[in-house]
N, C-alpha and C positions, 0 to 999 in steps of 0.2 A: 558586147564586142569592144566597147571602149567607154571610158567615163566621160560624162558631160560636164564641162567646166566653163563657167562664164566669167572667170577671173579676169579683171582688167577692163571689162565693159561697164560703162556707167549706165545702169538700167534703173529706171524709176519703179519702185515696188508697186504692186497692185494694192487696192484698198485693204486687203487682208494681210498685207505685208510679205507675201510670198508670190513667186512666179511659178506657175504650173508648167512642167515640161513633160510631154508625152513622146516617148521614143518607141518606134516600131521598125522592124526590119524582116526581110525574107532572104533566104539563101537556098539555091538549088543548083544542081550540077548534072552533067551528062558526060559519059565516058565511052569511048570505043577503044579497047585495049587488046593488044596482041601479046601473047606470052610464049616464051621458049624455055623449056626446062634446062636448067644448068646441069651438066653431066654428073657432077659429084653428088652422090646420094650418101648421106652419112647418118649415123645413129645418134639420136639424142639420148639422154640417160634412160628414158622410159619409152619414148615413142619415135617412130621413123618420121623424119622431116625432109621434105624436098624443097629445093629453091628454084624459083622461076623468075627469069628476067622479063620485064614489062616495058612496052613502048606503045604509044597511042596518041589520040587526040582527045581534047576535053573542052567542054563549054561550061561556064559558070555564070550565074546571075546573082548579084548582090544588090538588093534594094534597101535603102535606109531613109528614114524620115524622122524629123524632129519638129514637133508642133508646140507652139505656145501662143504668144501674141502675133506671131507669123509662122508660116510653115515652110520648111526647107526639105526638099526631097531629092535624093540622088539615086541614080541607077547605074550600075556597073555591068557591062556586057562583055565577058571575057572569053576569048577563043585562043587555044594554043596547043603546044606539044608537051607531052608528059612522058616521064620514064621513071623506072624504079625497080623494086624487087619484092617478091612475095615468098614468104615461108609458109608452107601448108602441111598440115599433119592430118592423116587419115585416121579417124577413130573407128569407123565402121564402114560398111559398104556404101552408106548413104550420107554420112556426116563428116565434114571436114572443118578444121579450125585454121583460119588464115591470119597472118600478120603481114601488113603491107606498109611500105614506105615509098611514097611517090613525090616527085617534084617536077615543076615545069615552068616554061616561060609563055606569057600570054600577051595578046593585044587587047587593051582595054578601051572600049568605046563608052565613055562616061558622059552622063548628062545631068544637069541640075535644073530644078524648077523651084522658084521661090515665090510664094504668095504673100503679097503685101499685107501689113497689119499696122498697128499703132502702139507706141509707148507714150502714155499720157497724151500730150497734144501733138506729138511728132509722128508723122507718117513714115512707115518703112516701105522700101521699094519692092516691086515685083518684077520678075524677069526670068530668063533662062540662059543656060550656057552649056556648051558641049566641048569635049576635048578627047583626044586619043593619046595613049601612052603605053609604055611597057610595064607589065605587072609580072610578079613572080608569086608562085603558090607552092605550098608543100602540104602533104597529108600523111598522117600516121593513123592506121586503123587496125582494130582487132575484131574479128567477127567469126561467127559460126555459119557454115553453109550446109544446107540440106537439099538433097537431090529429090525433086518432085518427079521428074522423068529423066531420061537418059541425058538430055542436054538442057534441061530447065532446072534452075536452082533457086531456092529461097534463102536470102542472106539477111542476118541481123547481127548488129554489133555496135561498136562505139568508135567515133571518128574525131580527130583533131585536125583542123585546117589552119594554116598560116598563110595570110595574104599580105602582099606588099605592093604598093603602087595603085591603090584604089581610093575612091572618094567616099568619105563618111559624112553623115548629116551634121554631126556636132561641130566639126571643123568649119564646114561651109556655112553653118548657121551663124557662127561668130563673125565670119568674114563679111556677112551680108548686113550687119548692124550698122549701116552707114547710109549715105545718100544715094548709092547706086548698087546694083547687084554685082558682086565681084566675080571674076572668072573662076570657074570651078577648080578646086584644089584636089589633086589626085595623088599626092605624095603621102598617103596615109597607110597604116598597117592595121590589120584586124586578126584577132584570134577567135575562132569559132569551134565549139565542141559540143558533142551530144550524141544520143543514140541514132543509129541509122538503120534503114530497112531497104532492101532492094530485091528485084527480080532479075536474075542473071540468065542470059541466053547465050549458049555456046554453039557457034556454027559447026 
C-alpha cells in the first residue's frame, strides 16, 4: 500500500544493527449497486458492447498494522455513496466481460491503537485515538462473469482501488515515537490492486 520510512527519527539500532518491521493489512468491501442501461447500443469492432450507469452504497474496511519494538494498528471503517459506469460485452448465453469505473465519497470512522514498547532504555507510550473524516475512493475493474443460474453469477477479475483520506500504520507509527500517543492522522492515500472474486445476486 505504501512504503515504510523512518527517516528523520533518531532510533537506536538493535544489537544486530537492524530494526525489524512487520507490516500487515486487510481490505474488504461491500456494495449494493443499482444499474440503468444507457439507451445507446453501439458496435465495437468485433463484439456488441452495452453501457450501464451505476449508483449505490458501499462499505469498505481497511485495517493496517506495523509492529517492531512497538505496535501501531489503525482501522478505517468507511460508508458512503458511489456512482460510475459499466461496459459489458456478452460472449455467450452465460458469459459476460465487464469493465467498470466507480467513484464515491465516504465517511471514515478511523481508530488507532498503539501498544507501548521500548527503544534501548526509553519507554514508548501506549494509547488509542479516534477520528471521523471525509474520504474519497475510486475503483477500476475488469472481470468475467458467469451465470450459475438466472439471477446468480460468479465473477472473477482484477481490481485497482484508490483511497484518499484514510489512516495508515506507517504514518501513525512515526508520529507515536515520542512521549505521548499523537492523535490519529487520516490524511493519507493508498493504492491497492489484485485479483478479485465475487458472488453476484441480481434481484
